[in-house]
Structure formats: structure tokens, C-alpha cells
C-alpha positions as CSV (number, residue, x, y, z in Angstrom):
1,M,20.8,-21.6,2.0
2,K,17.3,-20.1,2.0
3,Y,16.0,-17.9,-0.8
4,I,12.9,-15.8,-0.1
5,V,11.0,-14.3,-3.0
6,C,8.6,-11.4,-2.5
7,I,5.9,-11.4,-5.1
8,K,2.8,-9.3,-5.8
9,Q,-0.6,-9.8,-7.4
10,V,-1.4,-7.0,-9.8
11,P,-4.4,-6.2,-12.0
12,D,-4.3,-7.9,-15.4
13,T,-5.5,-4.8,-17.3
14,M,-4.3,-1.3,-18.2
15,D,-7.8,0.0,-17.3
16,V,-7.2,0.2,-13.6
17,K,-10.1,1.5,-11.5
18,V,-9.6,3.6,-8.4
19,D,-12.0,4.0,-5.5
20,P,-12.8,7.8,-5.5
21,E,-13.2,7.9,-1.7
22,T,-10.2,5.8,-0.6
23,K,-7.9,6.5,-3.6
24,R,-7.0,2.9,-3.7
25,I,-6.9,0.5,-6.6
26,V,-10.2,-1.5,-6.9
27,R,-9.1,-5.2,-7.0
28,E,-12.5,-6.9,-6.5
29,G,-13.8,-8.3,-9.8
30,V,-10.7,-7.4,-11.7
31,P,-8.6,-10.3,-13.2
32,S,-5.2,-10.4,-11.6
33,I,-1.8,-11.9,-12.4
34,M,1.6,-12.2,-10.8
35,N,3.6,-9.0,-11.3
36,P,5.6,-9.7,-14.5
37,Y,9.0,-8.8,-13.0
38,D,8.4,-11.2,-10.1
39,Y,8.5,-14.2,-12.5
40,Y,12.2,-13.4,-13.0
41,A,12.8,-13.3,-9.3
42,V,11.0,-16.6,-8.8
43,E,13.0,-18.2,-11.6
44,E,16.3,-16.9,-10.2
45,A,15.5,-18.3,-6.8
46,L,14.9,-21.7,-8.3
47,R,18.2,-21.5,-10.3
48,L,20.0,-20.6,-7.1
49,K,18.6,-23.7,-5.4
50,E,19.6,-25.8,-8.4
51,R,23.1,-24.4,-8.4
52,F,23.9,-24.0,-4.7
53,G,21.3,-26.1,-2.9
54,G,18.9,-24.9,-0.2
55,T,15.2,-24.1,-0.1
56,T,12.9,-21.5,-1.6
57,V,10.1,-19.5,0.0
58,A,7.6,-17.1,-1.6
59,I,5.7,-14.4,0.3
60,S,3.1,-12.0,-0.8
61,M,1.0,-9.3,0.9
62,G,-2.5,-8.7,-0.3
63,P,-6.2,-9.8,0.0
64,L,-7.0,-13.5,0.2
65,Q,-7.3,-13.7,-3.6
66,A,-3.5,-13.1,-3.8
67,E,-3.1,-16.8,-2.7
68,A,-3.4,-17.6,-6.4
69,V,0.0,-16.1,-7.3
70,L,1.6,-18.0,-4.4
71,R,0.2,-21.2,-5.7
72,E,1.5,-20.3,-9.2
73,A,4.9,-19.8,-7.6
74,I,4.7,-23.3,-6.1
75,S,3.7,-24.7,-9.5
76,L,6.9,-23.3,-10.8
77,G,9.0,-25.1,-8.1
78,I,8.9,-22.9,-5.0
79,D,9.0,-25.0,-1.8
80,E,6.9,-23.0,0.6
81,A,4.6,-19.9,0.4
82,Y,3.0,-17.6,2.9
83,L,0.3,-15.0,2.4
84,L,0.2,-11.8,4.6
85,S,-3.4,-10.7,4.7
86,D,-5.1,-8.5,7.3
87,R,-7.4,-5.4,7.2
88,A,-4.6,-3.7,9.2
89,F,-2.4,-3.9,6.1
90,A,-4.9,-2.0,3.9
91,G,-3.8,1.4,2.5
92,S,-0.1,0.5,2.8
93,D,2.3,2.6,0.7
94,T,5.7,1.1,-0.2
95,L,7.2,1.8,3.3
96,A,4.4,0.1,5.2
97,T,4.4,-2.8,2.7
98,S,8.2,-3.3,3.0
99,Y,7.8,-3.2,6.8
100,T,5.1,-5.9,6.7
101,L,7.2,-8.1,4.5
102,S,10.3,-7.6,6.7
103,Q,8.4,-8.7,9.8
104,A,7.3,-11.9,7.9
105,I,10.8,-12.5,6.8
106,K,12.1,-12.2,10.4
107,K,9.5,-14.8,11.4
108,I,10.7,-17.1,8.6
109,G,14.3,-16.5,9.6
110,D,17.6,-18.0,8.6
111,F,17.6,-16.6,5.0
112,S,20.5,-16.0,2.7
113,I,19.1,-14.0,-0.2
114,I,15.8,-12.1,-0.6
115,L,14.8,-11.6,-4.2
116,C,12.4,-9.0,-5.6
117,G,11.3,-8.0,-9.1
118,R,12.7,-4.7,-10.3
119,E,9.3,-3.0,-9.8
120,A,5.6,-3.6,-9.6
121,M,3.5,-3.0,-12.7
122,D,0.8,-1.2,-10.9
123,G,3.1,1.3,-9.1
124,S,6.4,1.3,-10.9
125,T,8.3,2.8,-7.9
126,G,11.0,0.2,-7.4
127,Q,11.0,1.2,-3.7
128,V,10.0,-2.0,-1.8
129,G,13.3,-3.8,-2.3
130,P,15.5,-1.0,-1.0
131,E,13.1,-0.2,1.9
132,L,13.0,-3.9,2.8
133,A,16.8,-4.0,3.1
134,E,16.7,-0.9,5.3
135,H,14.1,-2.5,7.6
136,L,16.2,-5.6,7.9
137,E,19.5,-3.6,8.1
138,I,21.2,-5.7,5.4
139,P,22.9,-4.8,2.0
140,I,21.0,-4.4,-1.2
141,I,22.0,-4.6,-4.9
142,T,19.4,-3.4,-7.4
143,Y,19.0,-4.2,-11.1
144,V,20.9,-7.5,-10.9
145,S,21.3,-9.0,-14.4
146,K,23.5,-12.0,-13.5
147,I,24.4,-14.0,-10.3
148,V,28.0,-15.2,-10.8
149,N,28.5,-17.1,-7.5
150,V,27.1,-17.6,-4.1
151,S,29.1,-18.8,-1.1
152,E,28.2,-19.2,2.5
153,N,29.0,-15.6,3.3
154,Q,29.1,-13.8,-0.1
155,L,27.2,-13.0,-3.2
156,E,28.9,-12.1,-6.4
157,C,26.7,-10.6,-9.2
158,V,26.5,-8.2,-12.1
159,R,24.3,-5.1,-12.1
160,L,22.8,-3.6,-15.2
161,L,22.9,0.2,-15.4
162,E,21.9,2.6,-18.2
163,D,25.1,2.4,-20.2
164,H,27.3,-0.2,-18.5
165,Y,27.5,-3.2,-16.2
166,E,28.9,-3.3,-12.7
167,S,30.5,-6.4,-11.0
168,L,29.7,-6.3,-7.3
169,K,30.2,-8.5,-4.2
170,S,28.1,-8.3,-1.1
171,P,28.1,-10.1,2.3
172,L,25.1,-12.3,3.0
173,P,22.3,-12.0,3.9
174,A,21.3,-9.5,1.3
175,V,18.4,-8.2,-0.8
176,I,18.5,-8.1,-4.6
177,T,16.1,-6.7,-7.2
178,V,16.3,-8.4,-10.6
179,V,15.8,-7.2,-14.2
180,K,14.4,-9.3,-17.0
181,E,17.8,-9.8,-18.6
182,I,18.7,-12.2,-15.7
183,N,17.0,-15.3,-17.0
184,E,14.1,-16.8,-19.0
185,P,11.3,-17.9,-16.6
186,R,10.2,-21.5,-16.9
187,L,6.6,-22.8,-17.4
188,P,4.9,-24.8,-14.7
189,S,5.1,-28.6,-15.0
190,L,2.1,-30.9,-14.5
191,K,3.7,-32.2,-11.4
192,G,4.2,-28.7,-10.1
193,M,0.6,-27.8,-10.8
194,L,-0.7,-30.8,-8.9
195,K,1.6,-29.9,-6.0
196,A,0.3,-26.3,-6.0
197,K,-3.3,-27.4,-6.0
198,K,-2.7,-29.6,-2.9
199,A,-0.3,-27.2,-1.1
200,T,-1.2,-25.4,2.2
201,V,-0.6,-21.7,2.0
202,P,-0.6,-20.3,5.6
203,V,-2.2,-16.9,6.0
204,W,-0.4,-14.6,8.5
205,T,-2.1,-11.6,10.1
206,K,-0.5,-8.7,12.0
207,S,-0.8,-10.7,15.2
208,D,1.2,-13.6,13.6
209,I,4.2,-11.4,12.6
210,G,4.2,-8.9,15.5
211,G,5.9,-5.6,15.2
212,N,4.9,-2.0,15.7
213,D,1.2,-1.3,15.0
214,A,2.0,2.3,14.0
215,Q,4.1,1.0,11.0
216,Y,1.3,-1.0,9.4
217,G,-1.3,0.0,6.8
218,Q,-2.4,3.6,6.4
219,D,-1.0,4.7,9.7
220,G,2.4,3.5,8.7
221,S,2.3,5.2,5.3
222,P,3.9,8.6,5.2
223,T,2.8,9.1,1.6
224,K,-0.8,9.6,0.7
225,V,-2.7,9.7,-2.6
226,V,-4.3,13.1,-2.8
227,E,-5.8,13.0,-6.2
228,I,-6.1,10.6,-9.2
229,W,-7.2,11.5,-12.7
230,R,-7.0,10.0,-16.1
231,P,-4.8,11.9,-18.6
232,E,-6.8,13.5,-21.4
233,I,-5.8,11.9,-24.7
234,K,-5.8,14.3,-27.7
235,K,-5.6,12.5,-31.1
236,E,-5.4,15.6,-33.3
237,G,-2.2,15.9,-35.4
238,K,-0.7,18.2,-38.0
239,I,1.7,17.4,-40.8
240,V,4.1,20.1,-41.8
241,S,6.6,20.2,-44.6
242,G,9.5,22.4,-45.5
243,E,13.2,23.0,-44.9
244,P,14.7,22.1,-41.5
245,D,15.0,25.8,-40.4
246,Q,11.3,26.4,-41.3
247,L,10.2,23.2,-39.5
248,A,12.2,24.1,-36.4
249,E,10.4,27.5,-36.3
250,V,7.0,25.9,-36.7
251,I,7.7,23.5,-33.8
252,Y,9.1,26.3,-31.7
253,Q,6.0,28.5,-32.2
254,A,3.7,25.5,-31.5
255,L,5.5,24.7,-28.2
256,K,5.6,28.4,-27.3
257,K,1.8,28.6,-27.8
258,L,1.3,25.5,-25.6
259,G,3.5,27.0,-22.9
260,A,1.5,30.2,-22.9
261,A,-1.7,28.2,-22.6
């Protein structure tokens, strides 16, 4: 069994800066962390190894500074890590990102389960996992809250939906995206931190993973950021009192006025 975890480095701030020319997030000089949902994916990969045996691998696409989150994954117990970094990957939307990850996963090979966090904090699309499965032409189960069993050819798990749970089975290999209800992530051990410090994290470029040049980076991104702006925050408020019918009329007139504006 081989469990591959896709992780992402995201800005450690809500005050995200965007380059006005390229419309891309400015990452230089901004403190970064592992995407919070990815901690649960890492933890679940480690638990799968403990329960069913095998090896764990973490991959991430980003600038060279993203190596830090891969070393963090190693400190938590991940066996191997690979960084995908190349100027050709710049400007990738979720489709191009998932294509890049899929090419790296094909290079790693012989995998059973690919784990992703539910979504990335800086984009919140939740698209990379499903698109990754599409590129690899394998099944996907999203919002996994519990893994019941894994055999050589099948995954049995529970999926969390808005108002109920689903019990599902899938042939392997497969992709899953996990929610925070699935586990409680561990902290790194001293031994793990020493291992992470000494570990070699190979950097793979486009030439290392091959594939179609037209599907990488900005050229492979069918979605484009046209405009970005900061929402105007209005702090004025108004307190009204009266009977429910009167309050309803006041709110209705206020909303009607906003609609007219």
C-alpha cells in the first residue's frame, strides 16, 4: 500500500496581498503555513499506514519556500516528500494544478489512496481533488469523515454530507478528500523534527514529470482572474424596536431601499 498526500502552502494571514498586474497572490515576504485541512489528510495517511501497513508520500506544488510544509509533513511521520516547482507552473488554476500533481503521482506510481484536504484556505474551491481523480481516471469520494476498512482492492468509508452520512465502497486506487471530523492531527515528535531537518526533498520540474506543455501553468488554466477588489466594510448600524409586524415592515423598506440603490 502507498498513500500519497497532496498538501499546499498558504499565507498565514487574512490580509492577503494580490499583484495588481498578474492578479496572483503575493507570497514573497508573507508568513506561510500548511493548509489547515491538509493536516487531517496527513494524519489520516499516517493512520492508514499504522492500521494497514505501507508507505506514505507527500507532494506539493509551489515556490521553493513550499519545501517547509513538506518538511513539516516529514516531521509528523511522512516517509517521503517531493516538491513540484518550476516557472512553467506559475499562474496555474485548479485544473492546471491538478494536472501537475497527477503527472507527479504517475511518476511516483504504485499508489493505493491519494488524500487531499477538503479545500485550500486561500481559494476554498475544493476542486483539486476531483480534478486530480479525473486526470488519473480513478474514483473519488469527497468529504470523507471516517475510513472503515482498506483491503488490497477496496476502500470502505463514511462520507459527511449536510444532513446525513453515507457509507460508501470504492475500488482502489482512488482519491479521497477529507474533512476535519475524520481525526485529530498529531504534533511532531523530536525524532520526527530531526528526521525532517536531515531529509532530502527532491525538487521536480516540468521536465522531470513530463506531460503536455499546454496543460501547465497559465496556458493550461481555462479560468482567469479578471479583477480583484477588497469588499467595502460598513460599520453603521441601526437599532429598531416595536411589534413584529412593525419590525418586519421596517426591514422590508430598508431592503427595498438597498435594492433600488
